[in-house]
N, C-alpha and C positions, 0 to 999 in steps of 0.2 A: 474688607478691603480685598476686592483682587487686583492681584499687580497687574500692570500695563502689559505689558509683554513678554516672553520667555520664546526662546527658539525653538520653532516646531519639533523639529528632528530630534533635539536633546528631551526638550518637555516630553514626548511620545514615546521613545523609548525606556525613560525611567518609568512613566506610567502602565507599560508594559510589564515591566519586571513585575510592578507590583499588584499588579492581576494575576500574574501568576504564582506570587504569595500569597495573594488573596483565595485560592483554591481552582480560579477558572483554569479551563483544559488549555493545555500548550495547542493542541488540534482547533479548539474553537478560537484562540487569537491568532493563527497562522491563518486557518481559512478566511476569517471573517474580517477582525478587529484591526489585525496589522496591513489588508487590501488598505482599509480606510485612511488608516494615518499615514501612509505611503503617501495618500491621493490627498490629504490635506496636506500634508509637507509639502508635495509638489505644488499644490494650492497657493499655499503661502510663500514660496520661493520667486512665484509669479508676480504676485502682485503687494507680498509688502515684506519683500528681502529677508524669506525664511522666517520670518516672526510670528509667532502665534499670539494672539489678543482676542476678548471678546468678539471686538467686532469684527476680527478676519472668522470668527466660528459663523456668525453673522452671513456671512456673503456667501461663505461655503454652504452652508444650508438653503440659501438662495439658489444657487446652483444647481444642489441635489433635487429640490424641490422643482427645477425647469425640465429636470430629466423624465418624470413622470417613472419614477423607481415605482417598485413594489410597495405595499403597506408597510409591511417587515425589514425590509432593506432602509425604507427612510426612518423609521421607529431607530434602528442601529448606527445608522449615522449620525442620529440628532443624540441618541444615548453616548457617543461617543466624542462628538462635539459636548456634551454637556460634562463629560470625567474630564476633559484638556481645560473645561473655563472653573471646575474645583482644584486638578495641580494645578493652576495658575497660584493658586490661594493655598499650595499647600497639601490639599487635601488629597491624596492618592488613591485613596478607598473607598470613594464615592461609589453607590449603584443606583440603577434604577428602578423605580415604584415604591415600594415602603420601606423606608430606611429604619425602621425597627426593628432588629432582632428579639426572635421568638425566648423570651427568659426561659430559662433554667426551674425544674421543679423542684421547690426547696423541701428541706428535712430537715434533721438535728444533725447530717453530717455533711452542711454545705462547708464547712470550714475544710473539711477532708477534700473535698470534691474541687476547691478555689485552689488548695495547693495543688491536687493533681493537674489539674488546669496547668497553671504554671509551668510543672514540669514537660507535660506534653510543648507547651511551645519551646521551651529550652531544647528540646530534643530537635525540632525543626521541620514539625509538622506544620502545615498550612492553617489559616485559621478555621476554614470548614472542615477540616479534616478533625480538628480540636472539638470545635464546638458540636459535631457529628457524637463523636464518644462520647463527650459530658452528657449530651441531652440524653443519651442510653443510658448511658450511669446514672444520675440524677432520677431519674424514673425509676431505678430498680432500688437504689435507696430509699426512696417515698413506699415504696411496696413493703422495704425492712423496716421501718418506723411503723408502716402501719400494722405490723403483728407482733410488736411491741419490744423489737428488739431494736435498742438504744444505743449499743456498745458492737463496736465496729469486730472485736475480738470476738462476739457471740455467735457470728455468720457461720455458718455450714454450708458444706456441700449441696447438703438436699435443698435448703432455700436456693442457692443459686440456679437449681437444676428443675426446681418448679418455676422459675422465669425464665428458665430456656424452653420449657414446653410452651409454653403462652405467648413467647416473641414469635412476630408476625415473619420477622427476619430474625431467624436463627445465624446464619451466619456472622449478619452484623453483630449481634448478641455472644457470640463465643468470641469474636477478636476483639471487643472491647472489654467482655468480664477478663479474657486472660492478660490482656494488657494490662490492668488496673491492678487483679491481684497479685500479676508477678511484682510490681513495682509495691505494693501494698506489704509484701512478705518480703521485700529487700531492705523496706526502710521501715522495717520492725513493726507496721502497723496490727499486723496480723500474726498469730501465732505459728499457724501451717499454711504450706503454699497451696490454695486452692487452686489456683491454675491449671494445677497437673490434674485436676477431676472432672472440668470441666468441658460438657459432652462437647463431642467434634462434628461435624457435619460432613455427611456425605459431598464427594466430590461427584461432577455430573461425568458420568463416562459416554468420549466417542464413538461415534459407529466405529468400525476396525474401516482399517484401510486394506488390510490383508486378509483374505479369510481362506481357511481351509481346503482340501478337496472336494471334504465329505460336505462342508458347508455349500461349496459352488454345487456339488450334485443335487442339494436339495433344492438349491435356487430355480434349477434347470428344470428338477422334476414338477416344482408346484406350477408351470406355466402351462397353460391350457394351448397345444397345438392343433387343436380341432377347427379354430378358428383363423381368419387371415390375418389378423391383429395378434393372435397367441402367437402365430408361426413368426409374425415378424419380432416380435418381441425375445421367441425365443432367440432369433437368426442377433440380435442384437447384443445380448447378453453371451452369447456364443463368440462371436468376434470379439468381447471384453476381454473373457474369459481366458480363451485361447490363445488369442493371438496377441493381446495386451492393447491392442487398440484404443486409444484417446476417444473418447465421446464425442470428442469434434469431429474428429475425421471419421468416427462412425456416422456421424448426421450429414455428412458431406456425403458418404456411400450410399446412404438409403435413399437420399435425396438423388443422386442418379439414377 
C-alpha cells in the first residue's frame, strides 16, 4: 500500500539522489527531471500545502495535459510522477518501461562473478556501471567455458587476446578485463597478473591547434588561386595564419 502523503520537496530531493546512484547522468537530471520536480513542488505548495500524494500527482498531470506539450515532454512528466508514486512507498529505483533487467550469461564461473559484483558495489560504482562490467565479464567466461577451460587458474593471456580481437567495443572490453584481472590477482584467483598484458586501445588524436610554418605553407600552396572562390579562401587562410584573426572576425570582415 502507498503511504498517503509526504512533503514533495523532501521526497523529490531524495529521489534525485537515488537516480544519480542508479546511473542517471547529472546532466539529464539537472536539465530535465529537476525542472519537473521543482514545478511539481511549487504545484503542491500552492494546492496541497507542500505535500505530495497520489491525488496530487493526478491533478498535476491533468494540468500538464492542458498545456499541449510535446509527446516526449508529456511522457517525461508522467514518468516523473510515477517515480514519486513509487517513492511514496519507499521504492526509489523504479524505471519506466520494462522493469525486467537483462540476466547475466551463466557459466561455471558464476560464483566468482557474484563475488566480483559485490566487490564492485562496495567500491561505490553505480548499479548501471556494475551491471555493464558484469555483463561483459560473464560473456567472456561463457567463451572460456566453451573452449573447455573450467578453472580460472588455466586462463592465459592468449585467451583474453582472442576475445579482445573479436570484441565490438574494444575500449570497454579492455577496461572490464583490466579491472577484473587486477582484482583476481590481488585476491589470489590467478597466479599471474594478466591485467598487465591486456591490449590497449589507441586514443583518438585531435586535430592540432598549432601548425608549423611548413604545414601552413603547404595549406596555402594547396589553394587554387585561379578562381574567385580560391582567391577568397586564400585570403581567409592568410588572415588567420599571418594576423591570428579569429574566424568570426574574418567572417564579418569578408561580409563587408
